C-alpha positions as CSV (number, residue, x, y, z in Angstrom):
1,M,0.2,0.0,0.1
2,G,1.5,3.8,-0.8
3,K,2.6,5.9,2.0
4,I,2.6,9.1,2.6
5,G,5.8,10.7,3.7
6,H,7.1,6.7,4.0
7,S,5.8,6.1,7.2
8,L,1.9,7.2,7.7
9,P,-0.8,5.1,5.7
10,I,-3.1,6.4,3.1
11,F,-6.2,5.2,4.8
12,K,-4.8,6.6,8.0
13,F,-3.9,9.4,7.1
14,V,-7.7,10.1,5.2
15,R,-8.7,9.3,8.6
16,Q,-6.8,11.8,10.7
17,A,-8.3,14.3,8.5
18,L,-12.0,12.8,8.9
19,E,-11.4,12.4,12.8
20,I,-14.1,14.0,14.2
21,K,-13.2,16.2,17.4
22,K,-14.7,16.4,20.4
23,N,-15.0,20.3,20.6
24,P,-18.1,22.0,22.2
25,F,-20.7,23.3,19.5
26,P,-20.1,27.4,19.9
27,W,-23.7,29.0,20.1
28,E,-23.1,31.9,20.5
29,K,-20.7,32.2,18.1
30,A,-23.1,30.3,15.4
31,I,-26.1,31.9,16.0
32,C,-24.5,35.3,16.3
33,A,-22.4,34.8,12.9
34,G,-25.5,33.9,11.1
35,F,-27.2,37.4,12.3
36,C,-23.6,39.4,11.1
37,A,-24.4,37.4,8.0
38,A,-28.5,37.4,7.7
39,I,-29.0,40.8,8.9
40,P,-27.3,42.6,6.5
41,A,-29.3,40.7,3.5
42,F,-32.7,41.1,5.1
43,I,-32.9,44.8,5.6
44,G,-32.2,44.8,2.0
45,L,-34.8,43.2,0.8
46,L,-36.5,45.3,3.4
47,T,-36.2,47.9,1.4
48,G,-36.2,47.1,-1.6
49,N,-32.3,45.5,-2.9
50,L,-31.8,42.7,-1.9
51,A,-28.6,42.6,-3.9
52,Y,-27.4,45.2,-2.5
53,G,-28.2,44.0,0.9
54,M,-26.1,40.2,0.9
55,Q,-23.2,42.1,-0.5
56,A,-23.3,43.7,2.5
57,G,-23.4,40.1,4.0
58,I,-19.9,40.4,3.1
59,G,-18.5,42.7,5.7
60,G,-20.7,40.0,8.2
61,F,-17.1,38.1,7.1
62,T,-15.8,40.4,10.2
63,Y,-17.3,38.2,12.6
64,L,-15.9,35.1,12.2
65,Y,-12.7,37.2,13.6
66,V,-14.3,37.3,17.3
67,F,-11.8,35.1,19.0
68,N,-12.1,34.6,23.3
69,E,-9.8,37.6,23.8
70,P,-10.4,41.2,25.5
71,Y,-12.5,43.9,24.2
72,A,-9.8,46.3,24.5
73,Q,-8.1,43.9,21.7
74,R,-11.1,42.6,20.4
75,A,-12.5,46.6,19.0
76,K,-9.1,46.9,17.2
77,K,-8.7,43.5,15.7
78,L,-12.8,43.7,14.0
79,F,-12.1,47.2,12.9
80,W,-9.2,46.5,11.1
81,V,-11.0,43.5,9.7
82,M,-13.2,45.0,8.6
83,I,-11.5,48.1,6.9
84,G,-9.5,45.1,5.4
85,L,-12.1,43.2,3.6
86,S,-13.8,46.8,2.8
87,L,-11.6,47.2,0.5
88,S,-10.6,43.3,-0.7
89,V,-13.6,44.5,-2.3
90,G,-13.4,47.3,-3.6
91,I,-9.7,46.8,-4.4
92,G,-11.2,43.9,-6.2
93,T,-13.8,45.4,-8.0
94,L,-11.2,47.6,-10.0
95,L,-9.1,45.5,-10.9
96,A,-11.7,43.2,-11.8
97,P,-11.1,44.0,-15.4
98,H,-7.7,43.5,-15.3
99,P,-6.4,39.9,-14.5
100,F,-2.9,40.0,-14.0
101,L,-2.7,42.9,-12.4
102,S,-5.4,40.9,-10.2
103,S,-3.3,38.4,-9.6
104,L,-0.6,39.7,-7.8
105,M,-2.3,42.0,-6.1
106,L,-4.7,39.0,-4.5
107,G,-0.8,37.3,-3.3
108,L,-0.1,40.3,-2.0
109,I,-3.0,40.6,0.7
110,G,-2.5,37.2,1.1
111,S,1.2,37.7,2.2
112,V,0.7,40.8,4.0
113,A,-2.7,39.9,5.8
114,T,-0.9,35.8,6.4
115,F,2.6,38.2,8.2
116,I,0.6,40.3,10.8
117,F,-1.3,38.0,12.0
118,G,1.6,35.0,12.8
119,A,3.6,38.4,14.1
120,L,0.6,39.3,16.3
121,K,-0.2,35.5,17.1
122,I,-3.8,36.1,16.0
123,P,-5.7,33.0,15.6
124,G,-8.3,32.1,13.5
125,P,-8.7,32.2,9.9
126,A,-6.3,34.4,8.9
127,A,-5.9,35.5,5.8
128,V,-8.9,33.2,3.8
129,F,-11.7,36.0,3.9
130,F,-10.1,39.0,2.8
131,V,-8.9,36.6,-0.2
132,L,-12.8,35.3,-0.6
133,C,-13.6,39.0,-0.5
134,F,-11.3,39.9,-3.6
135,A,-11.8,36.9,-5.2
136,M,-15.5,37.2,-5.7
137,T,-15.4,40.8,-6.8
138,S,-14.1,38.8,-10.3
139,G,-17.5,36.5,-10.0
140,M,-19.5,39.3,-10.0
141,P,-20.6,41.7,-12.9
142,I,-17.4,43.9,-14.3
143,D,-18.0,47.0,-13.4
144,P,-15.0,49.2,-11.9
145,T,-17.3,52.2,-11.0
146,L,-19.1,50.1,-8.6
147,A,-16.1,49.6,-6.5
148,P,-17.3,52.1,-4.0
149,I,-20.9,51.2,-3.2
150,R,-19.2,47.3,-2.8
151,A,-16.9,48.6,-0.8
152,G,-18.7,50.7,1.4
153,L,-21.6,47.7,1.7
154,V,-19.0,45.7,3.1
155,L,-17.8,48.5,5.3
156,L,-21.6,48.5,7.1
157,G,-21.6,44.6,7.3
158,G,-18.4,44.4,8.9
159,L,-19.7,47.5,11.1
160,L,-22.7,45.6,12.0
161,S,-20.0,42.9,13.7
162,W,-18.5,44.9,15.2
163,V,-21.2,46.1,17.1
164,I,-22.2,42.6,17.8
165,G,-19.3,41.5,18.4
166,M,-18.6,44.0,21.5
167,A,-21.8,44.0,22.7
168,G,-20.4,41.5,25.5
169,W,-18.4,44.3,26.1
170,L,-21.4,46.7,28.1
171,F,-22.2,43.6,30.4
172,H,-19.3,41.7,31.4
173,P,-16.1,44.0,30.2
174,H,-13.1,42.4,32.1
175,A,-14.9,38.2,30.7
176,P,-11.9,37.5,28.8
177,E,-9.3,38.3,31.2
178,L,-10.7,37.7,34.1
179,R,-11.1,33.8,33.3
180,A,-7.9,33.4,32.2
181,V,-6.2,34.6,35.6
182,R,-8.9,31.6,36.8
183,K,-6.9,29.3,34.6
184,V,-4.2,30.2,36.1
185,Y,-5.0,29.2,39.4
186,L,-6.2,26.2,38.7
187,E,-2.9,25.0,37.0
188,L,-1.3,26.2,40.1
189,A,-3.6,23.8,42.0
190,S,-3.0,20.3,39.8
191,F,0.9,21.7,40.3
192,L,0.7,21.9,43.9
193,D,-1.1,18.2,43.2
194,A,1.6,17.0,40.9
195,I,5.2,17.6,43.5
196,G,6.7,14.7,44.1
197,T,4.7,12.5,41.2
198,Q,5.8,11.5,37.8
199,N,3.4,14.5,36.9
200,Y,6.0,16.9,38.0
201,N,7.5,18.4,34.5
202,Q,4.5,18.0,32.7
203,A,2.0,20.0,35.6
204,R,5.0,22.9,35.5
205,H,5.1,22.7,31.6
206,R,1.4,23.8,31.6
207,T,1.6,26.1,34.0
208,V,4.1,28.5,32.7
209,M,2.5,28.1,29.4
210,Q,-0.8,29.9,31.3
211,M,1.0,31.9,32.6
212,K,2.4,32.7,29.3
213,T,-1.2,33.2,27.5
214,T,-2.7,34.9,30.2
215,D,0.0,37.5,30.6
216,D,-0.6,38.2,27.1
217,I,-4.3,38.4,27.5
218,L,-4.0,40.6,30.1
219,L,-0.9,43.4,28.6
220,A,-3.7,43.0,25.4
221,G,-6.2,44.2,27.2
222,H,-5.1,47.5,28.8
223,I,-5.9,50.9,27.6
224,T,-3.5,53.2,28.3
225,W,-6.3,55.5,28.6
226,R,-8.4,54.0,30.7
227,T,-7.8,51.0,34.0
228,T,-10.1,50.2,36.1
229,D,-10.3,48.8,39.4
230,V,-11.3,45.2,37.8
231,Y,-8.9,45.1,35.3
232,N,-6.1,46.2,38.0
233,R,-7.3,43.2,40.5
234,L,-6.8,41.0,38.0
235,L,-3.7,41.7,36.6
236,L,-2.0,42.2,40.4
237,L,-4.2,38.2,40.9
238,N,-1.9,37.1,37.8
239,H,0.9,38.8,39.5
240,H,0.6,37.3,42.6
241,A,-0.6,33.6,40.7
242,N,3.4,34.1,38.8
243,D,5.2,35.0,43.0
244,I,3.2,31.6,44.7
245,F,5.0,29.9,41.6
246,L,8.4,31.0,41.3
247,R,8.2,31.0,45.3
248,V,7.2,26.8,45.5
249,I,9.3,26.0,42.9
250,E,12.2,27.7,44.9
251,R,11.8,26.0,47.8
252,F,10.0,22.8,47.4
253,S,10.6,20.1,43.7
254,E,9.7,16.8,42.8
255,P,12.4,15.3,45.1
256,C,10.8,17.1,48.4
257,G,7.4,14.8,48.3
258,K,4.0,15.2,48.0
259,L,2.7,18.6,49.4
260,P,-0.1,19.2,51.9
261,P,-3.0,18.6,49.8
262,E,-4.7,22.2,51.6
263,L,-2.7,23.7,49.9
264,A,-3.9,23.3,46.3
265,A,-7.2,23.3,48.0
266,A,-6.8,26.3,48.9
267,V,-5.5,27.9,45.6
268,R,-9.0,26.1,43.9
269,G,-10.5,28.4,46.8
270,I,-9.6,31.3,45.2
271,V,-10.6,30.0,41.8
272,D,-14.5,30.3,43.6
273,S,-14.0,33.5,45.5
274,I,-13.7,34.9,41.4
275,D,-16.0,33.0,40.1
276,N,-18.7,33.7,42.9
277,K,-17.5,36.5,43.6
278,R,-17.3,36.6,47.9
279,T,-16.2,39.2,49.6
280,K,-14.9,36.2,52.3
281,F,-11.8,33.9,51.5
282,P,-13.5,30.1,51.9
283,K,-12.2,28.2,54.7
284,V,-9.4,25.8,53.9
285,R,-9.1,23.6,56.8
286,Q,-4.8,23.4,57.5
287,P,-2.6,20.4,57.1
288,E,-2.4,19.1,61.1
289,E,1.5,18.0,59.9
290,T,3.5,21.5,58.6
291,N,6.4,23.3,58.5
292,E,7.8,26.8,58.2
293,A,7.5,26.9,54.2
294,I,4.5,25.6,54.2
295,D,3.3,28.0,56.3
296,Q,4.6,31.1,54.6
297,L,3.2,29.3,51.8
298,F,-0.4,29.1,52.7
299,R,0.3,32.8,54.2
300,K,1.4,33.8,50.4
301,I,-1.9,32.2,49.5
302,F,-3.9,33.5,50.8
303,D,-2.8,37.0,50.2
304,A,-4.5,36.7,47.5
305,D,-8.2,37.5,49.8
306,A,-6.4,41.0,50.5
307,I,-6.3,41.1,46.4
308,L,-10.3,40.3,45.7
309,N,-11.4,42.1,48.6
310,E,-8.9,45.3,49.8
311,P,-8.8,48.4,47.7
312,V,-6.4,47.7,45.0
313,S,-4.8,51.4,46.2
314,K,-4.6,50.3,50.5
315,I,-2.8,47.1,48.4
316,N,0.6,47.4,48.1
317,Q,2.0,45.6,45.5
318,E,3.3,47.8,42.0
319,I,1.3,47.8,39.3
320,I,3.8,47.2,36.9
321,I,2.8,46.9,32.4
322,F,5.2,45.5,30.0
323,K,4.3,45.8,26.5
324,R,6.4,45.3,23.5
325,P,5.8,48.0,21.1
326,I,3.9,46.1,18.1
327,M,6.8,48.5,15.2
328,T,9.3,45.9,17.6
329,V,6.5,43.0,17.6
330,F,6.9,43.0,13.4
331,G,10.5,44.0,13.0
332,G,11.6,41.2,15.0
333,A,9.0,38.9,12.4
334,F,10.6,40.8,9.2
335,D,14.0,38.8,9.1
336,K,15.2,36.0,6.2
337,N,15.3,33.5,9.4
338,S,12.0,34.0,10.7
339,V,9.3,31.7,9.5
340,V,6.5,33.7,9.5
341,F,7.9,35.8,7.7
342,L,9.4,32.9,4.9
343,S,5.1,31.5,4.4
344,A,3.8,34.7,3.9
345,V,6.4,35.3,1.2
346,R,5.2,31.6,0.2
347,Y,1.5,32.0,0.8
348,G,1.6,35.2,-1.6
349,I,3.7,33.6,-4.1
350,I,1.9,30.5,-4.3
351,L,-1.8,32.4,-4.5
352,A,-0.7,34.4,-6.9
353,I,0.5,31.3,-9.4
354,A,-2.8,30.1,-8.7
355,A,-4.5,33.1,-9.6
356,I,-3.3,33.7,-12.9
357,V,-4.1,29.9,-14.2
358,A,-6.8,30.3,-13.0
359,Y,-6.9,34.3,-15.2
360,S,-4.9,32.6,-18.0
361,F,-7.0,29.4,-19.0
362,E,-10.3,30.7,-18.9
363,F,-11.8,28.6,-16.6
364,Y,-16.2,29.2,-15.8
365,R,-16.2,31.7,-12.6
366,S,-12.4,30.7,-12.1
367,Y,-11.9,32.2,-8.4
368,W,-12.5,29.4,-7.5
369,I,-9.2,27.8,-8.0
370,P,-7.0,30.6,-5.9
371,L,-9.8,30.5,-2.9
372,S,-9.3,26.2,-3.1
373,C,-5.7,27.5,-2.8
374,A,-5.5,29.5,0.0
375,A,-7.8,27.8,2.3
376,V,-5.9,24.2,1.6
377,M,-2.3,26.7,3.1
378,L,-4.1,27.5,5.6
379,G,-2.7,24.5,7.2
380,S,0.4,25.5,9.5
381,T,2.5,22.3,7.9
382,I,2.5,20.2,5.3
383,M,0.9,17.6,6.8
384,S,-2.2,19.9,8.2
385,T,-1.8,21.3,4.6
386,F,-2.7,17.8,3.2
387,H,-5.4,17.0,5.6
388,R,-7.4,20.2,4.7
389,A,-7.1,19.8,0.8
390,I,-8.9,16.4,1.6
391,Q,-11.4,18.3,4.5
392,R,-11.7,20.7,1.3
393,T,-12.6,18.5,-1.3
394,L,-15.2,16.5,0.8
395,G,-16.6,19.6,2.0
396,T,-16.8,21.4,-1.2
397,I,-18.5,18.4,-3.3
398,I,-21.2,18.1,-0.7
399,G,-21.6,22.0,-0.2
400,I,-21.9,21.8,-4.0
401,L,-24.2,19.1,-4.7
402,T,-26.3,21.5,-1.4
403,A,-25.5,24.7,-3.9
404,S,-26.9,22.8,-6.2
405,I,-30.3,21.7,-5.0
406,I,-30.9,25.1,-3.1
407,L,-30.5,26.8,-6.3
408,S,-32.1,24.9,-8.7
409,A,-35.1,25.7,-5.9
410,K,-34.6,29.3,-6.7
411,P,-35.0,30.7,-3.5
412,Q,-36.8,34.4,-3.3
413,G,-37.6,36.9,-0.7
414,I,-36.9,35.8,3.1
415,F,-36.2,32.8,2.4
416,I,-32.4,33.8,1.4
417,V,-32.6,35.1,4.3
418,L,-33.5,32.2,6.3
419,I,-30.3,30.1,4.2
420,I,-27.7,32.4,4.2
421,F,-28.7,32.6,8.2
422,T,-28.6,28.5,8.6
423,L,-25.8,28.5,6.2
424,T,-23.6,30.3,8.4
425,T,-24.8,29.4,11.8
426,L,-23.5,25.9,10.7
427,T,-20.3,26.0,9.1
428,E,-19.5,28.3,12.9
429,L,-21.2,25.2,14.8
430,Y,-18.7,22.6,12.9
431,I,-15.5,24.5,11.8
432,V,-14.7,23.1,15.5
433,R,-15.2,19.6,14.6
434,N,-14.3,19.5,11.6
435,Y,-13.4,21.9,8.4
436,A,-15.0,19.1,5.8
437,L,-18.1,19.3,7.8
438,A,-17.5,23.0,7.5
439,A,-16.8,23.4,3.7
440,M,-20.4,21.5,3.3
441,F,-22.4,24.7,4.3
442,I,-19.2,27.9,3.5
443,T,-19.3,26.7,0.3
444,P,-23.1,27.0,-0.3
445,N,-23.3,29.8,0.9
446,A,-20.4,31.9,-0.8
447,L,-21.7,30.3,-3.6
448,L,-25.5,31.7,-3.6
449,I,-23.8,35.9,-2.1
450,A,-21.4,35.4,-5.4
451,E,-23.8,34.0,-7.7
452,S,-27.0,35.7,-6.4
453,S,-27.1,37.9,-9.5
454,T,-25.9,36.2,-12.4
455,H,-29.0,33.9,-12.6
456,L,-26.9,30.9,-13.6
457,H,-29.6,28.3,-14.4
458,K,-27.1,25.3,-16.4
459,L,-26.4,23.4,-13.1
460,S,-24.9,21.0,-14.7
461,I,-21.8,23.5,-15.6
462,F,-22.1,25.3,-13.1
463,A,-21.5,21.8,-10.2
464,T,-18.6,20.7,-13.0
465,A,-17.0,23.9,-13.5
466,R,-16.6,24.3,-9.2
467,I,-15.0,20.7,-8.7
468,T,-12.8,21.6,-11.6
469,D,-11.5,24.8,-9.4
470,V,-11.3,23.3,-6.4
471,L,-10.0,19.6,-7.1
472,I,-7.0,22.0,-9.0
473,G,-6.7,25.1,-6.4
474,C,-6.3,22.4,-3.9
475,G,-3.3,20.7,-5.9
476,I,-1.3,23.7,-6.9
477,G,-1.8,24.4,-3.6
478,L,-0.8,21.0,-1.8
479,F,2.3,21.4,-5.0
480,G,3.5,24.5,-4.2
481,T,3.4,24.1,-0.4
482,Y,4.9,20.6,-0.9
483,L,8.2,22.0,-3.1
484,T,8.9,25.4,-0.9
485,G,7.9,24.3,2.5
486,R,8.7,19.9,3.2
487,R,12.6,20.3,4.5
488,S,12.4,24.9,5.3
489,A,11.5,24.0,8.4
490,S,13.9,20.9,10.3
491,S,17.0,22.4,8.5
492,R,16.6,26.0,10.4
493,L,16.1,24.4,13.7
494,P,19.9,24.2,14.6
495,H,20.9,28.0,13.8
496,A,16.9,29.1,16.0
497,I,18.0,26.9,18.6
498,S,21.4,29.1,18.8
499,K,19.7,32.4,17.9
500,T,18.0,31.6,21.0
501,I,19.9,30.5,23.5
502,R,22.6,33.0,22.4
503,S,19.5,36.1,23.1
504,Q,18.7,34.5,26.6
505,M,22.6,34.9,26.8
506,Q,22.0,39.7,26.1
507,F,19.5,39.0,28.5
508,V,21.0,37.5,31.8
509,Q,24.1,40.1,30.8
510,V,21.7,43.1,30.9
511,L,19.7,41.0,33.9
512,F,23.0,41.1,36.0
513,T,24.9,43.4,35.3
514,G,23.3,47.0,36.2
515,Q,22.4,47.3,32.5
516,L,18.2,47.0,33.0
517,N,18.4,50.7,35.1
518,D,19.6,52.0,31.4
519,F,16.2,51.2,29.5
520,P,12.6,51.9,29.9
521,F,10.8,49.4,31.6
522,E,8.9,48.3,28.2
523,K,12.1,48.8,25.6
524,I,14.5,45.9,26.7
525,P,16.0,45.4,23.5
526,A,17.6,41.9,25.4
527,Q,14.4,41.2,26.4
528,S,12.4,41.0,23.3
529,K,15.0,39.9,21.0
530,M,14.8,36.7,23.3
531,H,11.2,37.1,23.2
532,T,10.7,37.1,18.9
533,N,13.8,34.5,18.9
534,F,12.4,32.0,21.2
535,D,8.3,32.0,19.6
536,N,10.2,31.6,16.4
537,L,11.9,28.8,17.7
538,K,8.2,27.0,18.3
539,I,7.1,27.6,15.3
540,I,9.7,25.9,13.4
541,Y,10.1,23.0,15.8
542,T,6.1,22.9,15.1
543,T,6.3,23.3,11.5
544,A,8.9,20.8,10.9
545,L,7.2,17.9,13.3
546,G,4.9,18.5,10.3
547,E,7.1,18.3,7.7
548,L,7.1,15.0,5.3
549,P,8.7,13.5,5.7
550,H,9.9,13.5,9.3
551,N,12.2,11.7,12.3
552,K,9.4,11.8,15.3
553,A,12.1,10.2,16.7
554,A,14.6,12.2,16.5
555,L,12.3,15.8,15.9
556,G,11.1,14.1,19.8
557,K,14.5,14.7,21.8
558,L,15.2,17.6,20.7
559,W,11.6,18.6,22.8
560,P,13.7,18.4,26.5
561,A,16.0,20.8,25.3
562,I,13.3,24.0,23.9
563,F,11.5,22.8,27.5
564,S,14.8,23.9,29.0
565,M,14.4,27.5,27.4
566,E,10.9,28.1,28.0
567,Q,11.6,27.3,31.6
568,L,14.8,28.9,31.4
569,R,12.7,32.3,29.3
570,F,10.0,32.6,32.2
571,H,12.5,33.2,35.0
572,L,14.4,34.8,33.3
573,D,11.1,37.5,32.6
574,A,10.1,37.1,36.3
575,C,13.9,38.5,37.4
576,I,12.6,42.0,36.5
577,R,9.8,42.3,39.1
578,R,12.4,41.5,41.8
579,E,14.9,44.7,42.5
580,D,17.3,41.8,45.3
581,R,19.7,40.9,41.5
582,P,23.1,40.5,42.5
583,I,25.5,42.0,40.0
584,L,28.1,39.7,38.9
585,S,31.9,39.3,40.0
586,D,33.7,39.6,36.3
587,E,34.6,36.5,36.7
588,S,31.2,34.4,37.3
589,L,29.9,36.5,34.6
590,A,32.6,35.8,32.0
591,R,32.0,32.4,32.6
592,L,28.5,32.1,31.9
593,L,28.7,33.3,28.7
594,L,31.0,31.1,27.8
595,I,28.7,28.6,29.5
596,F,25.9,29.9,26.6
597,E,27.8,30.7,24.4
598,S,29.6,27.0,23.9
599,M,26.2,25.6,24.3
600,A,25.2,28.2,21.4
601,S,28.6,27.5,19.6
602,A,28.4,23.7,19.6
603,V,24.4,23.5,18.4
604,E,25.2,25.9,15.3
605,H,29.1,23.3,13.9
606,K,26.8,20.5,15.4
607,Q,29.3,20.0,17.5
608,P,29.2,18.2,21.3
609,V,28.0,20.5,24.2
610,V,30.3,20.6,27.4
611,K,29.4,20.7,30.1
612,R,31.2,23.3,32.3
613,M,29.3,24.4,36.1
614,V,27.3,26.7,36.2
615,P,28.2,29.7,38.5
616,E,25.8,30.5,41.5
617,I,23.6,33.6,41.2
618,T,22.7,34.7,44.4
619,G,19.0,34.9,45.3
620,F,18.2,32.9,42.5
621,P,18.8,29.2,42.1
622,K,16.2,28.8,39.9
623,I,17.9,29.7,36.8
624,Q,21.2,28.7,37.8
625,Q,19.6,25.2,37.9
626,E,17.8,25.8,34.2
627,I,21.0,26.5,32.5
628,A,22.4,23.3,34.0
629,D,18.9,21.6,32.7
630,L,19.8,23.4,29.4
631,Q,23.3,22.0,29.0
632,N,22.3,18.3,29.8
633,A,19.8,18.5,27.5
634,L,22.0,19.6,24.5
635,S,24.3,17.2,26.0
636,V,22.5,14.2,26.0
637,K,23.5,11.1,23.3
638,N,22.5,11.5,20.1
639,S,20.7,15.0,21.3
640,I,19.9,18.2,18.6
641,N,23.8,17.1,16.3
642,S,23.0,13.8,15.3
643,N,19.7,14.6,15.1
644,A,19.8,17.4,12.8
645,K,22.0,15.2,10.6
646,K,19.1,12.3,11.5
647,V,16.7,14.6,9.9
648,K,18.7,15.9,7.0
649,E,19.8,12.5,6.0
650,R,15.4,11.4,6.2
651,F,15.2,14.3,3.8
652,D,18.0,13.4,1.5
């Protein structure tokens, strides 16, 4: 039997692509998305111009970019999305008579949108709906003079989506931030339970990851010109959770044995207080056997009571906001070794090629070729791209049959509005289960909007053309992604790891030589560089795991090193809030920098890592330990050097 990537049987590969996930249905988001698409069409029906109403409904795609982000961030994101969708329709209408220019612009739109969403790590459909809006204009009557009208209609539809997307702010303005802080304390409680067990490292990693996620959410919800008491309390609660975590890992570790279960119960009491808005901390039974360290930890946990109930002005904690400037984020992603940058360039070039092919050979309603190509390339790895192609093809074929039935019935008036509402709602409900299921509803919905003014009646030609377009678009996306991305991530792993290690070395030098006072708190170049390099490393590693072919065992051995770098990054970030940082002697600093440079150089040149004694960092034993752990992870036999060689041999 044929195999994908020499290791995965085709039938198993297809089964993975069609696997139905057990994620809960997002009923609220699905129904709101349905209203965003259907209300403009309904208004158009009432005013006697259904076609304009359906074009305004294109702006309803704005709501599909709503996720569990703070409302401050959501307001800005949805605003720029509706502007982008409107411009896509307007520019697409202007360039529709010029296929070659239209193809280049389509590639540019896809590339820019992919870069922005990747650099800012915004979840969701990224460039797909911008590409859809631009491409759909070629299926509408070609008339460049209609560009302002169409763009304005889409903008109005997007404005409706913005209003619906922001409606929750009136009732729960800090709901996303509250959920994030709640998750931190739940993970912290699970970590306390895991101490002294074999789940210690997994629980520690989950806690660090959740703390990073919560930090990002709280920073995204920060408004410089307006802060609320609730937001400040959540920020302090998050800092408090970080302090508890640091205290635990400094004084307790896996070898020390299990901690009293009452500690985890006390942390979960904080969660209950947040959920139920209690004004009194729930009583927690003290353990019968205790010591000074455990008593101090209990007192630290109970300090959350003051954060929850005392006036913020009376709480003796400084509120510190560290937010990386957006231009720093973009600057870090705009690099020849950045996966975000390379993916954006690849996405735009392949998309432009698909559009040129579509327009050059005069396919019927050819915009479905680049659209299918764009949807397939949304996969983050080669494997997910193949999965996406299977899902897109099967879902679209069934969707075309559904669209044929709908269009053959020649729906009119309110029935069109109801169909749009139903199809949009079902799309959002099933997108979390499997993309193939969602494509069954996306296809007839998009066709109903795009073909509403064409009066198409030859359903056999219609269905055949759509299926042909989808197959060609998926084929171009797969072929292009396979050629340009099948081995790029794995080949960049050694460089990405060494670059991350060096950026951590630079940050260590800033922290422990007094240089930190020379920079504003929110603008520390070494810290920004460390975050940029590590984020890029994580993307490269994840992409390498999905490359075709790949050596899963060899790549798996790299995880301990990446895990150590993740932990080290967390502890270095936590250092900023401490004023008791020591200034290392020249000798100690030189030894420390030598260790980092030796690790980076060994990884880069595929040489063995020589283990050296890490000098003492007074007051920060975990940083010292994590550096030692990183040395050990890189010194393991057949680790990064032999792994990189194995991966390369598999590719060759």
